[in-house]
N, C-alpha and C positions, 0 to 999 in steps of 0.2 A: 849139662842140663843143667840149669839155675834152679833154686829155691822157690820162685815164684810158680815153676810148674807142679809144684807139688803141693799148693793149696789146695787146691780144689777136690783133691784124691785124700786130703788130712780131714778135711769137713763130713766126707762120704767115711771115712773109719768112724770119727766121731760119730756119724748118723747110725750105725751100724750099732756101734757099741753100745750106746743107749742104748737102743728099741731091743737090745739083749738083755741087758741089767734090767730097766723099767719094772717085768713082770717078776721079781723078785724083790725091788724096793716095800718094805712094811709087809711082808710077809713072813710065813711059819719057815722060815728056809732054814737049812740044817747050815749048821756051821762046827766045823774042825779049826784044832788047833794046830799049828805048824810046828810052836815050839814044844817040846820035850820037857820044860822047867814048868813050874809057876806059872811063868806069865801068859797071857792067853796072848797070840798070835794071828788071828783069824784068816780063815778064807772061807769063801761061799763057794756055790755053782756059780752066784752071775760073776764074780772074779773068773772062774776057769771060761765059763759061755763064752766074753767078752772077749777077754784074751784069743781064745783060740779062734773068733771070730776076724780077730784084726790080722790075726798071722793069717791066715786064710785068705785074706783080700793080698796082702803084703804082697804072698808069696806067688801068687798069680798076677799081678802087674808087675810085680819088680823082684822077680825073680833073683837075680844077683844080689840084691842088696843082703845086711844083716839084720838080725832082730833077737832084743835082748828085753827078754820081757822076765816079770815077776813070778807069775805061775809056772814057765816051762820052760824056763831058762835062756842059753844065747844058742843063738847060730849063726856061723859067718858072723862072730863079733869082729872081727879085722877086715872087713868088707872095707868100700871107701864112703860108702853111705850105711848107715847104722839108723833102725829105728827102737828105739828107748819106749819100752808100753808099761804102764803100771792103772791097771783096768779097773781097780777101785781104790784109788788114794784115801784113807780114812777109813776102811772095813769096819772097824771097831767104832764109826758115826753109823755108817748104812747098817750093821746089825741091828742098832739104838731106836731106828729109824728117823736118825735127824741127818738132816739136807746138806749138811755140811762134807762132804767127798766130794770126789771130783773124778773123772777118767783121763790121765797124763797121755800126753801122746808125742815125742819128738824126736825128730832127726836130725842127726849127726853127720857129718861131713867130716873125714880125716881124725876125726877125737872131737869134733868141737858141735856142741850144739846149735844149729842154724837155727829152727822152728821148732815152739813149743806150743801145745792147745791145752786146756785145761777145760772139762768140757762138764758142765752140771745138766746134766738132761731132766731129773726133777720139776728143777727149776727154769732150765731152757738158756742155759747162760755159756757162754763161750767166751775166754780168754785165751788170746794170742798174742804171737811176739816171736821177730823175727831178729831182735837183739838193735837196732834200728830203731823199731817202734813197736807199737803193742795197741789193739784192739780191743772194747768190749762188744759182744752181740746178745742181746737179750732180749727179754719185754721190752725193758726202755728204751729200745731201739740199738743202733751202731754207733760207738765213738771212739777216738783216740784216749787210751791211756795213760796218765802221769801223775809222776810221786810226786807228794807234797814236803815243801820246804821244811825243817824242821830244825833247829839251832845249834840246841843241845838234847842232853838225854832229861833233865828236867823237864822241857814238855815234850819227851817221847811217848805214845804207845807202844807198848812193846805185846809181842806174843811168842809162844810156843805151845807144843802141840800137849806135852806133862813134863814135868820136872822128875816124875817118876820114873821116866825113860832114860835119864843120865845116870853114869857112875856118881859118885859121893865127891869126888874132885870134880866133877863138870858143874855138878850141880853148886855146888859150891862158889864156885865162879859167875854160875848163872846170876843167885840170888845178889852176890856182889852187885850188878849190872840192874839187876831190880829191885835193888831198893833207892835208885837215883832215878826212875822214870819216874813220868805222872801217871801213868797207868799200864797195870799188868794183867794179860788175858790169858787163861790158855784153852786149847785146842784150835781146832781149824784146819791140822793139814796143810791142804794143797791148796784149801780155801784163803787161808792168811796171806799166801804173799798176792793170790789175785787182789787182795782187800791191800796188800802193802801197794801193789801195781797201778792201782784206781784211788792212791792218797789217802784211805782211811785208816789205815796206821803206817805204825813208820820204823818197826827191828823188830826181825823175828831172830830165834837164836833156838838153833837145834845141837842135837845130838844123834850119832849112829844111823844114819840117811843112808840110804842105796843111791848107786846112781838112777833107777827109775823112779825114785823119789822127788829127785832134783833137775834131771836133766828138761824136764817141759819148761818147768817152770825160771830157768836160767833166763833164757830169750825172753820170757815175759815182762819179768823184773829188768832187766837190762834196758828192753825195748822202751819203759816207762821211765828210763832213766835212775833207775837203781841202782843197787851195786848189790853182788851176791857173791862172797867166796867161803873159803874155810878160815877156822878160826885161826890158820895162822897168815892168811890172805894168800891163799894159791886159789886158782882155778877150782869152782863147787862142784864139776862134771862129774867126779866121782864118788860124790857124795862124802859122810863122815859127820864133822862137827862144820856144819854150818851156819853164819850169819849175812843177811840179808837185811836193808836198809835201804830208805827212799834219799836219806840225805846224805853225802859222804861223811858229811862233821859228826853226823849218829852215828855212822859205821867203824868213824876211827876210834871217834870216847871209847864204844861198845869193844873196841878190840886193844885197847889200853889196860881195859879191866880184864880181860877175860884170858890176856896173856900175861896179867900182872903177876 
């Protein structure tokens, strides 16, 4: 069975999860904090309900596959094919009524992400990729995604979800890169990676990411011609400290500073 056989099914997962999430968006839904400390790590009924729907569909259609999800953990994580799910990436934006969140669906084959989708059901946008190509499908139609050229940090637009999510040492290194770029903006979560793939920004630097935060985005970024690694140049699918860039020259320049 090849990756192409899964494309229609991934679309159905996106549709079902979106139909589950949207009734909760911009309502007075309850929010729980998964973090026992001061910082907020929110989870909502929408997160759990959407992941439950996707898990049920996967088990019914591909019972031999594994599943790794943010809300309900891992099942058969050593299987040949493993689905990696983040029902709402950007829950903080979700609970604030901001539409810069999305559902992340990744398919792993022998530990490598081979297909990924980011679905934003409120806006009606889907970004998908298989590392060879990447596609946008939304209100403005369907088109191929391609990163833009950017020769240097001085020409680059940089995004991170928030420097406050970084430890002090990592934040100091991030700030060294930030000083050299043309424009720096905060926020975006998964949406920023899709805008990088679409050619609207050039560089993303993050830390403390989990596999379900990145697995679906890697085939989209790479399929659009970009590069996504850890700060030390390793494959990004395990999460951690991540650098994504549309142009390899910008990636290389950022890596030099981050590892300086």
